[in-house]
Each structure stands twice: as C-alpha cells, then as structure tokens.
C-alpha positions as CSV (number, residue, x, y, z in Angstrom):
1,M,-0.1,-0.2,-0.1
2,N,1.4,3.4,-1.0
3,G,2.1,5.8,1.8
4,A,1.9,2.8,4.3
5,R,4.4,4.0,7.2
6,F,4.2,0.8,9.4
7,G,4.7,-2.8,8.4
8,I,2.6,-5.1,10.5
9,L,3.7,-8.9,11.3
10,L,1.2,-11.3,12.5
11,V,2.3,-14.0,14.8
12,T,-0.4,-16.8,14.9
13,G,-3.4,-17.0,12.7
14,S,-7.0,-18.4,13.0
15,H,-8.9,-19.4,16.3
16,T,-7.1,-16.6,18.3
17,H,-7.9,-12.9,18.3
18,Q,-5.7,-12.1,15.5
19,E,-8.4,-12.6,13.3
20,N,-9.8,-9.2,14.8
21,Y,-6.5,-7.5,15.2
22,A,-5.5,-8.2,11.6
23,A,-8.7,-6.7,10.3
24,A,-8.2,-3.7,12.2
25,F,-4.6,-2.9,10.7
26,A,-5.7,-4.1,7.5
27,A,-8.4,-1.3,7.7
28,D,-5.8,1.4,8.7
29,K,-4.1,3.4,5.8
30,R,-1.1,3.9,7.4
31,C,-0.1,0.3,7.7
32,R,0.0,-2.6,5.6
33,L,0.2,-6.4,6.5
34,I,3.6,-7.9,5.8
35,A,3.1,-11.5,6.8
36,L,2.1,-14.2,9.4
37,T,4.4,-16.5,11.2
38,D,4.9,-18.3,14.4
39,E,7.4,-20.5,16.3
40,A,9.0,-23.1,14.0
41,N,8.0,-26.4,16.2
42,V,4.0,-25.3,16.3
43,D,1.6,-28.6,15.8
44,R,-0.1,-29.6,12.7
45,R,-3.4,-28.0,13.8
46,R,-1.7,-24.5,14.8
47,R,0.2,-24.4,11.5
48,E,-2.8,-25.2,9.3
49,L,-4.9,-22.4,11.4
50,N,-2.1,-19.7,10.8
51,E,-2.0,-20.8,7.0
52,R,-5.6,-20.3,6.7
53,L,-5.7,-16.7,8.4
54,A,-2.5,-15.7,6.2
55,K,-4.4,-17.0,3.0
56,S,-7.4,-15.1,3.8
57,L,-5.3,-12.0,4.1
58,S,-3.4,-12.6,0.9
59,I,-0.3,-12.4,2.8
60,P,2.7,-14.9,2.9
61,Y,3.1,-17.4,6.0
62,I,6.5,-17.6,7.2
63,P,7.3,-20.6,9.4
64,E,10.2,-19.6,11.2
65,L,9.6,-17.0,13.6
66,D,13.2,-15.6,13.5
67,K,13.3,-15.3,10.0
68,A,10.2,-13.2,9.7
69,I,11.3,-10.7,12.6
70,A,14.6,-10.3,10.8
71,R,12.9,-8.6,7.9
72,K,13.6,-4.7,7.8
73,D,10.1,-3.9,6.3
74,V,8.4,-5.2,9.7
75,D,8.0,-2.2,12.5
76,V,5.2,-4.0,14.5
77,V,4.3,-7.2,15.7
78,S,1.1,-8.2,16.6
79,I,1.5,-11.0,19.0
80,C,-1.5,-13.6,19.5
81,A,0.4,-16.6,20.7
82,P,-1.2,-19.0,23.5
83,P,-0.6,-17.5,26.8
84,E,2.1,-19.9,27.8
85,R,4.4,-19.2,24.6
86,R,3.5,-15.3,24.4
87,A,6.3,-14.0,26.8
88,R,9.2,-15.9,24.9
89,I,7.9,-14.6,21.5
90,A,7.5,-11.0,22.6
91,V,10.8,-10.9,24.4
92,R,12.4,-12.1,20.8
93,C,10.4,-9.7,19.0
94,A,11.5,-7.0,20.9
95,Q,15.1,-7.8,21.1
96,A,14.7,-7.8,17.2
97,G,13.8,-4.1,17.5
98,K,10.0,-4.4,16.5
99,H,7.3,-2.7,18.6
100,L,4.9,-4.9,20.2
101,Y,1.1,-5.0,19.8
102,L,0.1,-7.7,22.5
103,D,-3.0,-9.7,23.4
104,K,-4.4,-9.5,26.8
105,S,-3.3,-10.6,29.3
106,L,0.1,-10.1,28.8
107,C,1.4,-13.4,30.1
108,P,0.7,-15.8,33.0
109,Q,3.6,-15.6,35.2
110,L,5.1,-12.7,37.1
111,R,8.7,-13.7,36.1
112,E,7.7,-13.7,32.4
113,A,6.0,-10.3,32.6
114,D,9.5,-8.8,34.0
115,D,11.4,-10.4,31.2
116,I,9.0,-8.6,28.8
117,V,9.4,-5.3,30.5
118,A,13.3,-5.5,30.7
119,A,13.5,-6.5,26.9
120,V,11.2,-3.6,25.7
121,Q,13.1,-1.1,27.9
122,K,16.5,-2.5,26.6
123,A,15.5,-2.1,23.1
124,G,13.7,1.1,23.4
125,V,10.8,-0.2,21.3
126,K,6.9,0.8,22.1
127,S,4.5,-1.7,23.4
128,H,0.9,-1.8,23.8
129,M,-1.6,-4.6,25.4
130,F,-5.3,-4.7,24.0
131,S,-7.5,-2.7,26.3
132,F,-10.8,-1.0,26.4
133,I,-8.9,2.5,27.0
134,S,-9.7,3.7,23.4
135,Q,-13.5,3.2,24.1
136,P,-15.8,6.3,24.2
137,W,-17.3,5.5,27.6
138,A,-13.7,4.6,28.9
139,R,-12.7,8.2,27.8
140,A,-15.8,9.8,29.4
141,A,-15.1,8.2,32.8
142,K,-11.5,9.5,32.5
143,R,-12.6,13.0,31.8
144,L,-15.1,13.1,34.7
145,L,-12.6,11.8,37.1
146,D,-9.9,14.2,35.9
147,G,-12.5,17.2,36.1
148,K,-13.0,16.4,39.6
149,R,-16.8,16.1,38.9
150,L,-17.1,13.6,41.6
151,G,-15.3,15.4,44.4
152,R,-13.0,12.9,46.3
153,L,-13.0,9.3,44.9
154,L,-14.2,6.9,47.6
155,A,-14.7,3.8,45.7
156,I,-14.7,1.9,42.5
157,H,-16.7,-1.3,41.5
158,A,-16.8,-2.7,38.0
159,D,-18.5,-5.3,36.3
160,T,-17.3,-7.1,33.0
161,Y,-19.1,-10.1,31.6
162,F,-18.8,-11.9,28.4
163,A,-22.5,-13.3,27.0
164,K,-21.2,-16.3,25.1
165,G,-21.4,-19.9,25.5
166,R,-24.2,-22.2,26.5
167,P,-24.8,-22.1,30.6
168,G,-26.5,-24.3,33.0
169,S,-24.0,-27.3,32.6
170,A,-21.6,-26.7,35.4
171,K,-22.1,-28.8,38.9
172,L,-22.4,-26.2,41.7
173,G,-20.1,-26.6,44.4
174,R,-17.2,-24.7,46.0
175,R,-14.1,-24.7,43.7
176,K,-10.5,-25.2,45.0
177,E,-8.4,-23.1,43.2
178,E,-4.7,-24.1,42.1
179,F,-1.8,-22.2,42.5
180,P,0.0,-21.3,40.3
181,P,-2.7,-21.7,37.6
182,Q,-1.2,-24.5,35.1
183,R,-3.5,-23.5,31.7
184,H,-5.0,-20.2,30.9
185,Q,-6.4,-21.2,27.6
186,V,-7.4,-24.6,26.0
187,L,-9.9,-25.1,23.1
188,E,-12.9,-25.4,25.1
189,A,-12.4,-22.7,27.9
190,K,-10.3,-20.1,29.5
191,R,-9.6,-18.8,33.0
192,E,-12.4,-16.1,32.8
193,V,-10.8,-13.9,36.0
194,D,-7.6,-13.7,33.5
195,N,-9.5,-13.6,30.2
196,C,-12.2,-11.1,31.3
197,G,-10.9,-9.2,34.6
198,V,-7.9,-8.2,32.8
199,Y,-10.1,-5.2,31.3
200,P,-11.2,-3.7,34.4
201,I,-7.9,-4.1,36.2
202,T,-6.1,-2.2,33.4
203,L,-8.9,0.4,33.1
204,I,-9.0,1.3,36.7
205,R,-5.1,1.5,36.8
206,W,-5.3,4.0,34.2
207,L,-8.1,6.0,35.5
208,T,-6.8,6.8,38.6
209,G,-3.0,6.3,38.5
210,K,-3.0,4.4,41.8
211,R,-1.0,1.3,42.1
212,F,-3.0,-2.0,43.5
213,R,-1.9,-2.7,47.2
214,S,-3.8,-5.7,48.0
215,V,-6.2,-8.5,46.7
216,Y,-8.8,-11.0,48.2
217,C,-10.4,-13.1,45.3
218,V,-12.8,-15.9,45.2
219,T,-13.1,-17.9,41.9
220,S,-16.3,-20.4,41.1
221,N,-17.6,-22.5,38.4
222,Y,-21.5,-21.2,38.0
223,F,-22.3,-21.8,34.2
224,F,-19.9,-24.3,32.2
225,Q,-19.1,-27.7,32.2
226,E,-16.4,-26.9,29.8
227,H,-14.6,-25.0,32.2
228,Q,-15.2,-27.2,35.1
229,K,-13.6,-30.1,32.9
230,H,-10.5,-28.3,32.2
231,H,-10.3,-26.9,36.2
232,V,-10.6,-23.3,35.1
233,E,-13.0,-20.8,36.4
234,D,-16.0,-18.7,34.6
235,F,-16.5,-16.7,37.2
236,G,-14.5,-14.6,39.9
237,V,-15.0,-11.4,42.3
238,L,-11.7,-9.3,43.7
239,S,-11.8,-7.1,46.6
240,C,-8.9,-4.7,46.3
241,T,-7.2,-1.7,47.8
242,M,-5.1,0.8,46.0
243,D,-3.0,3.6,47.0
244,E,-4.5,6.0,50.0
245,N,-6.6,2.8,50.7
246,L,-9.1,3.4,47.9
247,P,-11.4,0.2,48.0
248,V,-12.1,-1.7,44.7
249,T,-14.3,-4.3,43.8
250,I,-14.6,-6.1,40.5
251,S,-16.8,-8.9,39.5
252,T,-16.2,-11.0,36.2
253,G,-16.5,-13.7,34.1
254,R,-18.4,-15.4,31.1
255,Y,-22.1,-16.1,31.6
256,G,-23.9,-17.4,28.7
257,W,-25.5,-16.0,25.3
258,T,-28.9,-15.4,26.4
259,S,-27.6,-13.6,30.0
260,H,-27.6,-10.0,28.3
261,P,-29.1,-8.3,25.3
262,A,-25.9,-7.3,23.8
263,A,-22.2,-8.7,24.3
264,G,-22.3,-8.5,28.1
265,V,-22.2,-6.4,31.2
266,N,-19.4,-3.6,30.9
267,R,-20.0,-1.2,33.6
268,L,-17.9,1.2,36.1
269,V,-19.4,2.7,39.4
270,L,-17.5,5.5,40.7
271,V,-18.3,6.8,44.3
272,G,-17.3,10.3,45.2
273,T,-17.8,12.7,48.1
274,E,-20.0,14.9,45.7
275,Q,-21.5,12.3,43.4
276,T,-21.9,8.7,42.5
277,L,-21.7,7.9,38.8
278,V,-22.5,4.8,36.7
279,I,-20.4,4.6,33.3
280,D,-22.1,2.0,31.4
281,A,-20.8,0.8,27.8
282,N,-24.1,0.1,26.8
283,R,-25.3,3.6,26.9
284,P,-26.4,5.5,25.1
285,R,-28.1,2.8,23.3
286,L,-31.4,2.4,21.3
287,E,-33.8,-0.6,22.6
288,V,-35.6,-2.3,19.7
289,Y,-38.4,-4.6,20.2
290,T,-40.3,-5.8,17.1
291,D,-42.4,-8.9,15.8
292,E,-39.2,-10.3,14.1
293,T,-37.9,-13.8,15.4
294,P,-36.2,-13.7,18.7
295,W,-32.4,-14.0,19.0
296,T,-31.4,-17.4,19.6
297,P,-27.7,-18.8,20.2
298,P,-25.9,-20.5,17.3
299,N,-25.3,-24.3,17.1
300,V,-22.0,-25.1,18.7
301,H,-19.0,-25.3,16.9
302,P,-17.0,-28.4,17.7
303,Q,-14.0,-26.5,17.7
304,D,-15.1,-23.3,19.8
305,P,-18.2,-24.2,22.0
306,M,-17.8,-20.9,23.8
307,G,-17.9,-18.8,20.9
308,F,-14.4,-17.2,21.3
309,W,-13.5,-16.5,17.5
310,T,-14.8,-14.6,14.9
311,S,-14.5,-17.4,12.2
312,T,-16.0,-20.3,14.1
313,Q,-19.2,-17.8,14.7
314,E,-19.4,-17.1,11.2
315,E,-19.2,-21.1,10.3
316,V,-22.2,-21.6,12.5
317,H,-24.0,-18.3,11.2
318,T,-24.2,-16.6,14.5
319,R,-26.9,-14.0,14.1
320,P,-25.9,-10.3,15.8
321,K,-28.0,-9.3,18.5
322,T,-30.2,-6.0,17.3
323,T,-32.2,-5.5,20.7
324,W,-29.6,-3.0,22.0
325,P,-27.9,-1.1,19.3
326,A,-25.2,1.3,20.1
327,A,-26.2,5.1,19.6
328,G,-23.0,6.7,20.7
329,P,-20.0,8.0,18.7
330,R,-18.1,5.2,16.7
331,P,-15.3,3.7,18.7
332,Q,-11.7,3.8,17.7
333,T,-10.0,0.5,17.1
334,D,-7.5,-0.4,19.5
335,A,-4.9,-0.9,16.8
336,S,-5.6,2.7,15.4
337,Y,-5.0,3.9,19.0
338,F,-1.8,2.2,18.9
339,L,-0.7,3.6,15.6
340,D,-1.5,7.1,16.8
341,R,1.0,6.8,19.5
342,L,3.6,5.3,17.1
343,A,2.9,8.1,14.8
344,A,3.4,10.8,17.6
345,N,6.7,8.9,18.8
346,R,4.7,8.3,22.2
347,D,3.9,4.9,24.3
348,S,0.9,3.4,24.8
349,E,-0.7,4.3,27.9
350,I,-1.2,0.6,28.5
351,N,2.5,-0.3,27.6
352,A,4.0,-3.5,28.7
353,A,5.2,-2.2,32.2
354,E,1.6,-1.4,32.7
355,A,0.6,-4.6,31.4
356,A,2.9,-6.2,33.6
357,L,1.3,-4.5,36.9
358,A,-2.1,-6.4,35.6
359,T,-0.3,-9.6,35.3
360,E,0.9,-9.3,39.0
361,L,-2.6,-8.4,40.4
362,L,-4.1,-11.5,38.3
363,V,-1.3,-13.7,39.8
364,G,-1.9,-12.3,43.1
365,A,-5.7,-12.9,42.7
366,Y,-5.2,-16.8,42.1
367,R,-2.9,-17.0,44.9
368,S,-5.4,-15.5,47.2
369,A,-8.1,-17.6,45.7
370,S,-6.0,-20.6,46.4
371,Q,-5.1,-19.6,49.9
372,R,-8.3,-18.1,50.8
373,A,-6.3,-15.2,52.1
374,V,-5.8,-11.2,51.3
375,V,-2.1,-11.4,49.2
376,T,-0.5,-8.0,49.5
377,L,1.2,-6.5,46.5
378,P,3.7,-6.0,45.3
379,L,4.4,-9.8,45.0
380,P,8.1,-10.7,46.2
381,R,10.3,-11.6,43.2
C-alpha cells in the first residue's frame, strides 16, 4: 500500500484474537500487513490455522519466527500466541527491535512479565496490550475523574461479563483453586478472571494512576461444564485496595449467550464525595423490540463451543443481537489507537510495564483464591 508507514507482522493465525486485530490493522491506511508467522515447532493444527488466516489475508506465511522478525519492512509485531508461549515470543520480537502489539492478558507468570518489560526497555521499542481505554465510555469516565466532578474518589466497582457460551451445565459446589494456575487457555475454555478481569484491572489503574496494594479473590464455576472439566473458573470476584486505601471491587466472568441483550455487562460505578456516577458501555443505546424472530444462540461449533473466535461463529452462522444497538459515537479501534501513539512517537498508556502490573494483580488474585486469604502487593520476586 502506497504511503503506509508501518509494516505489521502477525504472530499466530485463526482461532485467536488475531482474526480481529489483523482486520483492524488492515483497515488502517497507515500500515500494511507484511506476513504471518509463528514458532517453527508448532503442532499441525496450529500451523494449518496460521496458514488459513494468512491465505485469507493474501499475505505469506513464514514458518520460522526468527526469519520473519529479521525482515527490515516489519515495524510492529501483533502477538496472539497462546498464553504459555506469549512471553518468549514477545521478548524475541523486542530484541529484534520491533514494536509490540500484545494480546491480553500479557502472560501468566510474573517472571515472564518482568522479562518482557526488561526486553522492551532495553530495546527502546514501543508496546501496547489490547484494552478498553480507546472506547468512548472509558474516555468519558477519564474526563469525569480528571475534572473532579465526583469530588474526592471514595470507591470503585466494575462489572465485566462476556455473554457467550451455553450455560447451565456446571455442577454447583465450592471450587478449589490451584496455584500457580497450570493452563490459562484450552480449546473449550479460558480462565475468565484472567481473560475478562484484565479489562477492568487495566482500566481502573489507567483511570486513577494508583497502584493496587492488596487483593482478595474468590473464583467459582457457575455456568459451564467445559470450564469445570479443565479446572478453570468461569466467574470471579476481586476485593482490592489501591494507594491511599481506595477500595475497589471487580466482578467478572462469562455467563452465556442469553444472559444479556448485547455482548455482556461492562460497567463502572465511581463513588465520590460529591457524586456517584455509573459509566455503562451499553449507554447511550437504542432499545428495539419488534415482531421479528427472537434471537437464539448459534449451534455449538465443535472447535469453539464458547464462541471465542470470529471465524468459528461465522461458520455456525451466528446472528447479530439487535435489541440494544449502540447509539453513541463510533469507537476507535484499539489498533488505530496504538498507531496514533507510534505516529506521535509516544508509548501506549497500556504499555508492557502497565500490562505487567495487571499480571501481578492477576497472579496475586489466583494466589488469594487458592489460599482463601488477602494477598499483599507487590508480590515478592
């Protein structure tokens, strides 16, 4: 593409968030997609999924990561490898002098997060982890807090739930959390405190500029046998303190296709000395009720029963939910936000160092859930 400033290399293909990230980059005239790559020793299924997305994007697939990141026309690497492989790939890409666009959450282990931060700082590259901060409702919350509309901030509560999957199959009972968590993502399920909770964690840190100082977490299995079978939670609650003893509570998880008229609850409650404000991602909105056929969940895709990926949902002909269409301004994509920062030679507000703080809180949360005790932050190295 003539005039493109940034060459984008994709790491991993279909059945990851790369399906969405690649589309967002491809739609921005400031960049062009160079190739798709991965580690050389990926299994056959992953290689076929990588090749599938590369073909759909009309870009080459380079099966050796080191060869791909050595290309001089690559400026940014978009990394969507599974959590257990994410850190080592990010470190190698930073060492090659490439800017990093990172899937969330950053990585499962605190040591890995520290390695990414160190590699980024040593290489002098820019980095960004996918987040909500470019969304109009998040920016509105930031303006309200910065403008002192609430008076002194007394407390924050956040709800983040994804309305996907067919619920009702979990056997209810007390969950015993493991620590450290062994798997964060499998074909059928993800750890939802990590997968969903990373959004409010990064958002609250961005809004306040304060550090998390303690966390008490409870995880559970309320909805999906797929999660229960793989010993990962579908629900969690965090009770935290930040600097100056600011109390923060977060509830998060996945709760099924028909649990919400749109994509799920995404809401902040900001309690101040002068006002209490509710910031809702689903407001402003239209509410539409007609005599059309009610929305029903799609058929279960055998390779994606939770409905994680765009391509699998297209394959089972998932209908869009139309009851709550958005009525606010069109949101900026997260990818275009990062390109804005690169064009201005500025680091992201959710760079690797910020993302590592979220990893620390998540690790602390899982430790708390396993011990059923408050965990103090920062964690010992």
